[in-house]
N, C-alpha and C positions, 0 to 999 in steps of 0.2 A: 677803465683800463689805466688811465693816467694816475688815478689815486693808488692803484696797486703797484705801479712802477715807481712812483715818486720816492719811496724810501730806498730804492735800489741804486739811485744815481743822483749826483749833484748837477748833472747836465741840465741846461735850461729847457723847459717845455713851452712850446708855443701852441696854443689852441687856435686853429684856423677855423672859425665858425662859418661854414657854408650853409646857412639856414635862414629862413624867414624869421623875423622877430628874435634876433640873437640876444636882445636885452633880457628875455625871459630865461636864458640859460647861463648868464654870466656868473651868478653866485655859485652854481654847481662846478664850473671850471676853476673858479678862484679856490673853492674849498678842496678841489681835487689836487691843487698844487701847480696850476699853470703859472709860469713866470711872465708870459705875455699872452695877450689875446688879440687876434686879428679878426676883423669883421669886414664883410663886403659892404661897400658904400651903397650898393643897390638894395640891400636888405635892411638898411638902417631906418627905413620909413621916412626919409627926408630929414632926419635929425642926426646926422652922423656926428656932429660936434658934441652933442649931449651924450651920445653913446660912448664916444672916446673918452670924454671927461669922467664918465661913470667908471670906466675900466681903470683909469688912472687913480681915481679916488679909492679904488679897492687895493691900491698898492702894486698894481701890475702895469707892465708896459703895454701900450695900446698901438695897434696898427690898423691901417685901412687897406683893403685890397680892391682892385677894380677888375671887372671883366673886360676883355679886349675891346668890346664894342662900346664901352662906357667912356665918354670924354673926361679928360682930367679936370675939366672945369667943375665937375660935381664936388670936388674937394674944396672949392672956394666959396661954397654957399654959407 
């Protein structure tokens, strides 16, 4: 859907990946035209930093989301 809509607007698209193993799907969202990609810290398999760096290396902005029950301290690992 994002790939089909990308030519119709210059508005930024954020892909909020609410899935296990989001790293397996990054290339598809980059190729579809996502401007930023947000992943859940809980789904990053304990290596959120590497996942966010991978998103940045693709030229996209990277974001991390937390479920309400997840302590903010997971961002400091």
